[in-house]
C-alpha positions as CSV (number, residue, x, y, z in Angstrom):
1,M,91.7,101.0,138.5
2,R,94.8,99.4,139.3
3,L,93.8,96.2,138.5
4,N,92.8,97.3,135.3
5,Q,96.1,98.9,134.5
6,T,97.5,95.7,135.6
7,I,95.6,93.6,133.2
8,K,96.5,96.2,130.6
9,M,99.7,95.7,130.8
10,H,100.4,92.3,131.2
11,Y,98.1,92.1,127.9
12,E,100.1,94.6,125.8
13,R,103.1,92.6,126.8
14,I,101.7,89.3,125.9
15,Y,99.8,90.0,122.7
16,P,103.1,90.8,120.3
17,F,104.1,87.3,121.4
18,L,100.5,85.8,120.8
19,F,100.8,87.5,117.1
20,L,104.0,86.0,116.2
21,F,102.8,82.6,117.4
22,Y,100.0,83.3,114.9
23,F,102.0,84.2,111.7
24,F,104.4,81.6,112.7
25,C,102.0,78.8,112.7
26,L,100.6,80.4,109.8
27,F,104.0,80.3,107.7
28,S,104.7,76.7,108.9
29,F,101.3,75.1,108.4
30,G,99.4,77.4,105.8
31,R,96.3,76.6,105.3
32,S,96.1,73.3,107.3
33,F,96.3,76.1,110.2
34,S,94.2,78.6,108.9
35,I,91.2,76.2,108.5
36,L,91.0,75.5,112.2
37,Y,87.8,76.4,113.8
38,I,85.2,76.0,116.3
39,P,81.9,74.7,115.6
40,T,78.8,76.9,116.6
41,P,75.0,76.2,115.9
42,W,75.2,79.3,113.3
43,L,78.6,79.3,111.4
44,P,82.1,77.7,112.1
45,V,84.6,80.4,114.0
46,F,87.8,80.1,112.3
47,I,90.8,80.7,114.1
48,T,91.8,83.9,112.5
49,E,88.7,85.3,113.5
50,I,89.3,84.0,117.0
51,F,92.8,85.6,116.7
52,L,91.1,89.0,115.6
53,L,89.0,89.2,118.3
54,C,91.6,88.8,121.1
55,S,93.6,91.6,119.3
56,L,91.0,93.8,119.4
57,P,91.7,95.3,122.8
58,Y,95.6,96.0,121.0
59,L,94.1,97.7,118.5
60,I,92.1,100.0,120.9
61,F,95.2,100.4,123.0
62,N,97.8,101.6,120.4
63,V,95.1,103.3,118.0
64,K,97.1,106.1,118.3
65,R,100.1,104.7,116.4
66,I,98.0,104.9,113.0
67,L,98.7,108.4,113.2
68,D,102.5,107.7,111.9
69,L,101.4,106.2,109.2
70,P,101.9,108.3,105.8
71,K,98.9,110.3,105.4
72,W,98.0,109.9,102.1
73,F,98.3,105.9,102.1
74,A,96.4,106.0,105.3
75,I,93.4,107.7,103.4
76,I,93.5,104.9,101.0
77,V,93.4,102.2,102.9
78,G,91.0,104.0,104.9
79,L,88.1,104.5,102.4
80,F,89.1,101.4,100.9
81,W,88.1,99.9,104.2
82,A,85.1,102.0,104.5
83,Q,83.7,100.6,101.3
84,A,84.4,97.0,102.3
85,G,82.7,97.7,105.4
86,V,79.7,99.5,104.0
87,H,79.3,96.3,101.1
88,F,79.3,94.1,104.2
89,I,76.9,95.6,106.4
90,N,74.5,95.7,103.3
91,A,75.1,92.1,102.2
92,A,75.6,90.4,106.0
93,I,73.3,92.6,108.0
94,I,70.7,94.2,106.0
95,H,70.2,91.5,103.5
96,K,71.0,88.7,105.8
97,N,73.2,87.0,103.1
98,P,75.8,84.5,105.2
99,F,77.7,84.3,101.9
100,A,78.8,87.6,102.8
101,L,80.8,86.1,105.5
102,R,83.4,84.8,103.1
103,D,83.9,88.1,102.1
104,I,85.6,89.5,105.3
105,V,88.7,89.1,103.6
106,F,88.0,92.3,102.1
107,S,86.0,94.0,104.9
108,V,87.8,92.7,108.1
109,Y,91.5,91.6,107.2
110,P,92.7,95.1,106.8
111,V,92.7,95.0,110.4
112,I,96.0,93.1,110.0
113,F,97.6,95.6,108.4
114,F,96.9,97.9,111.6
115,L,98.1,95.4,113.8
116,T,101.6,94.1,112.4
117,F,102.3,97.9,112.1
118,M,101.9,98.5,115.4
119,V,103.3,95.4,116.6
120,F,106.5,95.6,114.4
121,R,107.0,99.4,115.2
122,E,108.8,98.2,118.1
123,Q,112.0,96.9,116.2
124,R,112.7,94.5,119.5
125,Y,110.2,92.1,117.8
126,W,111.9,91.9,114.5
127,K,114.8,89.6,115.6
128,Y,111.9,87.1,117.0
129,F,110.5,87.9,113.1
130,F,113.8,86.3,111.5
131,V,114.1,83.2,114.0
132,L,110.8,82.2,113.5
133,V,110.4,82.4,109.5
134,L,113.8,80.4,109.3
135,I,111.9,77.8,111.3
136,G,108.6,78.2,109.5
137,N,110.5,77.6,106.1
138,V,112.1,74.7,107.1
139,I,108.8,73.3,108.0
140,S,107.2,74.4,104.8
141,I,109.9,72.6,102.8
142,V,109.2,69.4,104.6
143,L,105.9,69.6,104.2
144,S,106.5,70.5,100.4
145,R,108.9,67.4,100.1
146,F,106.1,65.3,101.8
147,F,103.5,66.5,99.4
148,C,105.4,66.1,96.5
149,L,106.1,62.5,97.0
150,T,103.1,61.6,98.2
151,Q,100.4,63.7,96.3
152,P,98.9,62.5,93.3
153,I,99.1,64.8,90.2
154,F,96.4,66.8,89.1
155,T,93.9,66.1,91.9
156,D,92.4,68.0,94.8
157,T,94.6,67.9,97.7
158,S,91.9,67.2,99.8
159,M,91.3,63.7,98.1
160,V,94.5,61.6,99.4
161,V,95.1,58.8,100.9
162,P,93.8,57.9,104.1
163,H,96.6,57.5,106.2
164,M,98.2,61.1,105.3
165,M,98.5,63.7,108.4
166,L,96.0,66.2,108.3
167,I,98.3,69.0,108.0
168,L,99.0,67.7,104.5
169,S,95.9,66.7,103.3
170,T,94.6,70.1,104.0
171,N,97.4,72.0,101.9
172,R,97.0,73.1,98.5
173,G,100.1,73.4,95.9
174,F,99.9,77.1,95.0
175,H,99.6,78.0,99.0
176,L,102.5,75.8,100.0
177,A,104.3,77.5,96.7
178,F,103.8,80.9,98.0
179,F,105.0,80.7,101.4
180,L,108.0,79.1,99.7
181,G,108.3,82.4,98.0
182,M,108.3,84.2,100.3
183,G,110.7,82.2,102.8
184,A,112.9,82.4,99.7
185,S,112.3,86.4,99.7
186,F,112.9,87.0,103.8
187,I,116.0,84.6,103.9
188,T,117.4,87.1,100.9
189,G,117.1,89.7,103.0
190,F,118.5,87.9,106.4
191,Y,122.0,86.5,104.0
192,F,123.1,90.4,104.2
193,I,123.0,90.7,107.9
194,Q,125.2,87.3,109.0
195,S,128.8,87.3,109.3
196,N,129.0,83.8,109.6
197,K,129.9,82.0,106.4
198,F,128.5,78.8,107.1
199,L,125.2,80.2,108.2
200,K,124.9,82.1,105.0
201,W,126.1,79.1,102.8
202,F,122.9,77.4,104.9
203,L,120.4,80.0,103.9
204,I,121.5,79.6,100.1
205,F,120.7,76.2,100.8
206,L,117.4,76.8,102.0
207,A,116.6,79.5,99.1
208,V,117.6,76.7,97.0
209,L,115.2,74.2,98.2
210,D,112.5,77.0,98.3
211,Y,112.6,77.4,94.8
212,Y,113.1,74.0,93.6
213,Q,110.3,72.8,95.6
214,V,108.1,75.8,94.0
215,V,109.4,74.4,90.9
216,S,108.0,70.8,91.9
217,M,104.8,72.2,93.1
218,T,103.8,72.5,89.1
219,C,101.6,75.8,89.3
220,R,102.3,77.8,86.5
221,A,101.4,81.0,88.6
222,A,104.3,80.3,91.1
223,W,106.7,80.0,88.3
224,I,105.9,83.2,86.7
225,A,106.0,84.9,90.4
226,M,109.4,83.1,91.0
227,G,111.0,83.9,87.4
228,V,109.8,88.0,88.1
229,A,111.2,87.6,92.1
230,V,114.5,86.2,90.5
231,I,115.1,88.9,87.9
232,L,114.4,91.7,90.6
233,T,116.8,89.7,93.3
234,I,119.5,90.1,90.5
235,W,118.9,93.5,89.4
236,I,118.6,94.7,93.4
237,L,121.6,93.0,94.3
238,K,123.7,92.9,91.3
239,K,126.6,95.0,93.0
240,Q,126.6,93.0,96.2
241,M,126.7,89.5,94.6
242,T,128.8,90.4,91.4
243,R,131.8,87.8,92.5
244,K,129.6,85.3,94.1
245,W,126.9,84.4,91.3
246,G,129.1,82.0,90.1
247,L,129.8,79.7,93.0
248,I,126.0,80.3,94.0
249,L,124.7,78.9,90.6
250,G,126.7,76.2,90.7
251,F,126.2,75.2,94.4
252,S,122.4,75.3,93.1
253,F,122.7,73.2,90.0
254,L,124.0,70.5,91.9
255,C,121.4,70.5,94.7
256,C,118.8,71.1,92.3
257,A,120.2,68.1,90.5
258,G,120.3,65.6,93.2
259,L,116.8,66.4,94.2
260,Y,115.5,65.8,90.8
261,Y,117.1,62.4,90.5
262,V,116.1,61.4,93.9
263,D,112.2,62.7,93.2
264,Y,112.3,61.2,89.8
265,M,113.4,57.4,91.1
266,A,111.0,58.1,94.1
267,H,107.9,59.7,92.1
268,G,108.4,59.8,88.7
269,E,105.1,60.9,87.7
270,R,105.3,64.2,89.6
271,A,109.1,64.8,88.3
272,A,107.9,64.1,84.5
273,S,104.8,66.3,85.3
274,V,107.0,69.6,85.7
275,S,108.0,69.2,82.1
276,G,104.3,68.8,80.7
277,K,103.5,71.8,83.0
278,A,106.3,74.1,81.4
279,K,105.4,73.0,77.9
280,S,101.7,74.2,78.5
281,L,102.6,77.4,79.6
282,V,105.1,77.7,76.4
283,D,102.9,76.8,74.2
284,C,99.6,78.9,75.8
285,S,102.3,82.1,75.8
286,K,102.9,81.8,71.9
287,T,99.2,81.3,71.2
288,Q,98.5,84.7,72.7
289,I,101.7,85.9,70.9
290,Y,100.5,84.6,67.6
291,K,96.8,86.1,68.3
292,L,98.2,89.6,69.4
293,A,100.6,89.3,66.0
294,N,97.8,88.4,63.8
295,T,95.9,91.8,64.9
296,I,99.2,93.8,64.7
297,L,101.0,92.6,61.8
298,P,99.8,92.3,57.7
299,K,98.3,89.1,57.0
300,N,100.9,88.0,54.6
301,C,103.7,88.1,57.3
302,A,105.5,84.7,57.6
303,L,105.4,84.9,61.4
304,L,101.7,84.2,61.5
305,D,102.1,80.7,59.4
306,Q,103.1,79.3,62.6
307,K,100.0,80.1,64.6
308,A,98.1,77.3,63.4
309,S,100.1,74.4,64.2
310,V,101.0,76.2,67.9
311,S,97.3,76.3,68.5
312,Q,97.1,72.8,67.8
313,N,99.6,71.9,70.2
314,V,97.6,73.6,72.5
315,N,94.6,71.8,72.1
316,D,96.2,68.7,72.0
317,N,97.5,69.2,75.5
318,K,95.8,67.2,78.3
319,D,96.3,69.9,80.8
320,L,94.2,72.3,78.8
321,Q,91.3,69.9,78.4
322,L,88.0,70.6,79.9
323,S,86.5,67.8,81.9
324,D,83.7,66.9,84.6
325,K,86.4,66.2,86.8
326,M,87.7,69.5,86.4
327,Q,84.6,70.9,86.9
328,D,84.3,69.3,90.2
329,I,87.9,70.0,91.7
330,S,88.6,73.0,89.9
331,V,91.6,72.1,88.3
332,A,93.2,75.3,87.3
333,T,93.6,75.9,83.5
334,A,94.4,78.5,81.2
335,K,91.0,77.6,79.2
336,W,89.2,77.2,82.3
337,R,90.8,80.6,83.5
338,Y,89.7,82.7,80.5
339,F,85.9,81.3,80.5
340,I,85.7,82.4,84.2
341,W,87.8,85.9,83.7
342,N,85.6,86.8,80.9
343,Q,82.2,86.4,82.9
344,S,83.9,88.1,85.7
345,I,84.1,91.1,83.8
346,E,80.7,90.4,82.5
347,F,79.3,90.2,85.7
348,G,81.0,93.1,87.1
349,M,79.8,95.1,84.6
350,T,76.4,95.0,85.3
351,S,77.3,97.4,88.3
352,P,80.7,98.7,87.3
353,I,80.9,101.7,89.5
354,W,79.9,100.6,92.9
355,G,80.2,96.7,92.5
356,K,77.9,93.9,92.8
357,G,78.5,93.8,96.5
358,F,79.7,90.9,98.9
359,G,78.4,87.2,99.0
360,V,77.4,87.1,95.5
361,Y,78.8,85.2,92.8
362,P,79.2,84.6,89.1
363,K,76.9,81.6,88.1
364,Y,80.3,80.3,85.6
365,H,79.5,78.3,82.7
366,Y,81.6,76.4,80.0
367,N,81.3,77.7,76.7
368,D,78.5,74.7,76.0
369,G,76.4,76.6,78.8
370,S,76.3,74.1,81.1
371,L,77.3,75.4,85.1
372,M,80.6,74.6,85.8
373,A,79.9,73.9,89.7
374,A,77.1,74.3,92.3
375,I,77.6,76.5,95.4
376,K,77.2,73.9,98.3
377,G,77.7,76.4,101.2
378,Y,79.5,79.1,102.7
379,G,82.0,77.4,105.1
380,L,84.9,74.8,103.6
381,N,84.1,73.1,100.3
382,S,81.3,75.6,99.6
383,G,81.7,75.1,95.9
384,V,82.1,78.9,95.3
385,I,84.7,79.1,92.3
386,P,86.4,82.7,92.7
387,S,87.6,84.2,89.9
388,H,91.1,83.3,90.3
389,N,92.7,87.1,89.6
390,F,92.7,89.5,92.5
391,I,92.1,92.5,90.3
392,L,88.8,90.9,88.8
393,A,87.4,89.7,91.9
394,V,88.0,93.0,93.6
395,F,86.2,94.8,90.6
396,Y,83.2,92.6,90.4
397,K,82.7,93.0,94.1
398,M,83.6,96.5,95.0
399,G,83.2,98.3,91.2
400,F,86.0,100.6,89.9
401,I,86.2,102.9,92.8
402,G,87.1,99.9,94.8
403,L,89.3,98.7,92.5
404,L,91.0,102.2,92.0
405,L,91.6,102.5,95.7
406,F,92.9,98.6,95.8
407,M,95.4,99.6,92.9
408,G,96.3,103.0,94.7
409,I,97.5,100.7,97.8
410,W,99.5,98.9,95.6
411,I,101.4,101.5,93.7
412,Y,101.9,103.3,96.9
413,V,103.6,100.2,98.3
414,F,105.6,99.7,95.7
415,Y,106.5,103.5,95.8
416,Y,107.3,103.2,99.4
417,S,109.5,100.2,98.8
418,Q,111.9,101.7,96.5
419,V,112.1,104.7,98.9
420,L,113.0,102.3,101.7
421,L,115.6,100.4,99.5
422,K,117.4,103.7,98.4
423,V,117.7,104.7,102.1
424,Y,119.0,101.9,103.7
425,Q,122.4,100.0,103.6
426,V,122.2,96.5,102.5
427,R,123.8,95.0,105.4
428,S,121.3,96.6,107.6
429,L,118.2,95.3,109.5
430,E,115.7,97.9,107.9
431,F,116.8,96.6,104.3
432,S,116.7,92.9,105.2
433,I,113.0,93.4,106.1
434,V,112.2,95.7,103.5
435,I,113.6,93.3,100.4
436,G,111.7,90.4,102.3
437,V,108.8,92.1,102.2
438,F,109.1,93.6,98.4
439,L,110.1,90.4,96.8
440,S,106.9,88.5,98.9
441,L,104.5,91.2,97.4
442,V,105.9,90.6,94.2
443,W,105.3,86.8,94.8
444,W,101.7,87.4,96.0
445,F,101.0,90.1,93.2
446,F,101.9,88.1,90.2
447,M,100.3,84.8,91.7
448,G,97.2,86.6,92.3
449,L,96.6,87.5,88.8
450,F,96.4,83.9,88.0
451,S,95.2,82.2,91.4
452,D,92.8,82.6,94.3
453,M,95.3,84.7,96.5
454,I,92.4,87.5,97.6
455,E,89.7,85.5,98.4
456,S,91.6,82.4,100.3
457,P,92.1,84.0,103.7
458,T,95.4,82.0,104.3
459,V,97.0,84.2,101.7
460,S,94.9,87.2,102.0
461,V,95.9,87.5,105.4
462,I,99.4,87.8,104.5
463,L,99.2,90.6,101.9
464,W,98.1,92.8,104.8
465,F,100.9,91.3,107.2
466,L,103.1,92.0,104.6
467,V,101.9,95.8,104.1
468,G,102.1,96.5,107.6
469,L,105.3,95.2,107.7
470,L,106.5,97.3,105.4
471,F,105.5,100.7,106.9
472,S,106.8,99.6,110.3
473,V,110.4,100.6,109.0
474,K,110.8,104.2,109.8
475,I,112.9,106.3,107.3
476,P,114.3,109.7,107.7
477,T,111.7,112.1,108.2
478,K,113.2,114.5,105.4
479,M,112.2,111.7,103.1
480,E,109.2,110.3,104.4
481,P,106.4,110.4,101.6
482,K,103.4,112.4,102.4
């Protein structure tokens, strides 16, 4: 009995550091860390599943801490998790569909939320988290710099020159962009709890590098998320930064100008592609605006006369042309997304209430009827095409029931964030955590509207981590949501 108590005591002391180490590696190396696995005769066991297995005792020992969660939020998460569990049991166990294992991001990964809440409920681990995020962010910046200077444009990042390091060849642009955005979000919070001026300017420099590298990733979903996050940052902190915006903007301009000059000289193709991607984003937006105007405004309106020329520009843009190569490497374009979004909705509407379940996917076709890609397996490089929109992914897998529960989680999270931001002073430790989490979730949300965020284990884990971290921040009982 005494031996068991001793083992339990040492395990509970060691586990939080194991937890921090896992997420430090994920923040730093992204997908190249999350796809590490142990091969077995049946299926690969990935590092995240191994970590969750090691976490099971900690979850059991601290299960009572779940009672500290707001009641209604715990109920919403519990119902979502329960429905996902039923889908998983039905697909993986009853029907023995191995592809259901890919959907553990819905049925198993919510455990990360509870683990994060339990670990960070003890605030002594927050300072370790700050340090690890900063170190991880520096590593992410270094990796993204190598990525931009060595990686060819518009190719699958697994198709790289043979001598590239594994940690570079297995990362993808949108993964790196998200982790850079998350780093910038937490740096924003860390800035206000620092008193050392040199350290403050160093944090600003890191944030500038993060944003610059996000642009260099040529991921348009990340650009949209970055724009929203920057606007919200300015809005939330407008009173605290009034006198410093000029200095910060000037410093940022000089840093970005210097980096752009160096990058253009070293890798002009990637630097030039940024403007091409930006133009395609603007042209696509204009086309949609004119289409909307065409349905609302009178047909003789002068605005509509510009529609044809803009549409022609979009059609002439090479980034928006579908080709056989795009089928194989899933190059994300606006037109390609349009096809799969429509087909995802049609697929989900065949079972709109409960969903199609796990381990089943739409057979996406181009507008000429040809199949986009054939599924090759359920492990790495499976050929499965995600819907590239987390709302549609949840809908066709779990129906309107699952979608309402999942959006309920998002609504409650954003509401809870606003409550915390109003409760705590800007220079408090709690505020720095909350604003970092809130802005990171903004990045996740808006990138998830256009990218494979929910079905990608690398960043799906981060969603539940961020939500757990948010709810680990205590607020006065009188103001706590029920």
